C-alpha positions in Angstrom: 119.7 34.5 11.1 120.6 32.6 8.0 123.5 30.3 7.6 125.8 31.1 4.7 128.0 28.4 3.3 131.4 29.5 2.2 134.8 28.1 1.2 136.0 27.6 4.9 133.1 25.3 5.6 134.0 23.3 2.5 137.5 22.8 3.6 136.4 21.7 7.0 134.0 19.2 5.4 136.5 17.9 2.9 139.2 17.4 5.7 136.6 15.6 7.9 135.6 13.3 5.0 139.3 12.6 4.2 140.1 11.8 7.8 137.2 9.3 7.9 138.4 7.7 4.7 141.9 7.2 6.0 140.7 5.9 9.4 138.5 3.3 7.7 141.7 1.9 6.0 143.5 1.9 9.3 140.6 0.0 10.9 140.5 -2.5 8.2 144.2 -3.3 8.2 144.3 -3.6 12.0 141.0 -5.4 12.9 139.6 -7.0 9.9 140.9 -10.7 9.7 140.7 -10.7 5.9 143.5 -8.2 5.7 145.8 -10.2 8.1 149.4 -8.8 8.2 152.0 -11.0 9.7 155.8 -11.2 10.0 157.4 -13.9 8.1 157.5 -16.0 11.2 156.2 -15.4 14.7 159.8 -15.9 16.1 161.4 -13.5 13.6 163.8 -11.9 16.0 164.9 -15.0 17.7 165.6 -16.7 14.3 167.5 -13.6 13.1 170.0 -14.1 16.0 170.5 -17.8 14.8 171.4 -16.5 11.2 175.1 -17.4 11.3 174.3 -21.0 12.4 172.0 -21.2 9.5 174.7 -20.0 7.0 177.1 -22.6 8.4 174.6 -25.4 7.9 173.9 -24.3 4.3 177.6 -24.1 3.6 178.0 -27.7 5.1 175.3 -28.9 2.8 176.9 -27.2 -0.3 180.1 -29.0 0.4 178.5 -32.4 0.1 179.3 -34.3 -3.0 175.7 -35.4 -3.2 173.0 -33.2 -1.7 169.4 -34.1 -0.8 166.9 -34.1 -3.6 163.4 -32.6 -3.2 160.6 -33.8 -5.6 157.0 -33.1 -5.8 154.5 -35.6 -7.2 150.9 -36.6 -7.1 151.6 -38.6 -4.0 153.1 -35.7 -2.2 156.6 -34.3 -1.4 159.6 -36.5 -1.4 162.9 -35.6 0.3 165.6 -38.0 -0.8 168.8 -38.2 1.2 172.0 -39.3 -0.4 173.0 -43.0 -0.3 176.1 -42.1 1.7 173.9 -41.3 4.8 173.0 -44.2 7.0 169.2 -43.5 7.3 169.0 -44.4 11.0 171.7 -42.0 11.8 170.0 -39.0 10.3 167.9 -36.8 12.6 166.4 -33.4 12.3 163.4 -31.7 11.0 161.7 -30.0 8.1 159.5 -27.0 8.0 157.2 -26.1 5.2 156.0 -22.5 5.5 152.9 -21.6 3.4 153.7 -18.2 1.9 150.2 -16.9 2.1 148.8 -18.4 5.2 150.9 -19.3 8.2 148.0 -21.4 9.7 148.9 -24.0 7.0 152.6 -24.2 8.1 153.8 -27.8 8.7 156.8 -29.0 10.8 157.9 -32.6 10.7 160.7 -34.5 12.5 163.0 -36.6 10.4 162.8 -40.4 11.1 164.2 -42.4 8.2 163.7 -46.1 7.5 165.1 -45.7 4.0 166.7 -42.7 2.2 163.4 -41.1 1.2 161.1 -39.0 3.6 157.6 -38.7 2.2 155.0 -36.1 3.2 151.6 -37.3 1.8 149.6 -34.9 -0.4 146.8 -35.2 2.2 148.8 -33.1 4.7 149.5 -30.4 2.2 147.4 -27.7 0.4 147.9 -26.4 -3.1 150.2 -23.2 -3.3 153.6 -21.9 -2.7 155.8 -23.1 0.2 159.2 -22.4 1.6 160.9 -25.5 2.5 163.6 -25.7 5.0 165.3 -29.1 5.8 167.7 -29.2 8.7 169.4 -32.4 9.5 172.2 -33.7 11.6 174.5 -36.6 10.5 177.6 -37.7 12.6 177.4 -34.5 14.7 177.5 -32.1 11.8 174.5 -30.0 10.9 173.2 -29.3 7.4 170.4 -27.3 5.9 168.7 -26.9 2.5 166.2 -24.2 1.6 163.9 -24.5 -1.5 160.8 -22.9 -2.8 158.1 -25.5 -3.7 154.9 -25.0 -5.7 152.2 -27.7 -5.2 149.5 -28.0 -7.9 
């Protein structure tokens, strides 16, 4: 008995090879750490529910005559609050979210001695960040979002 290869066998072999090819991509995206896929934040859905509060904080900050100023330098990142704010009455926090690696995210509480909050360059890595500064002054909440590129 001899085996005769015909087009039906070729189709089955092609389909099997194609399925192995696709399943290798599925395996890589799910289990290989190099191809890490993540949501923008781990608490995405909880943060989405707080969206209206965020919009109100941003609107409050936009109404200010003088808003905070964010500058990058060789020393690090400086967040300068307006002089109308008494530094000891400002509270809140800032989040630096590294766009390409959530393991390098940074969250700092705001405690001001003067009007400038400095984050040293030693705590930061080069690359793109999303900065979110949320602060409370006299019972009113404010927020400023800005994209930062550290070189």
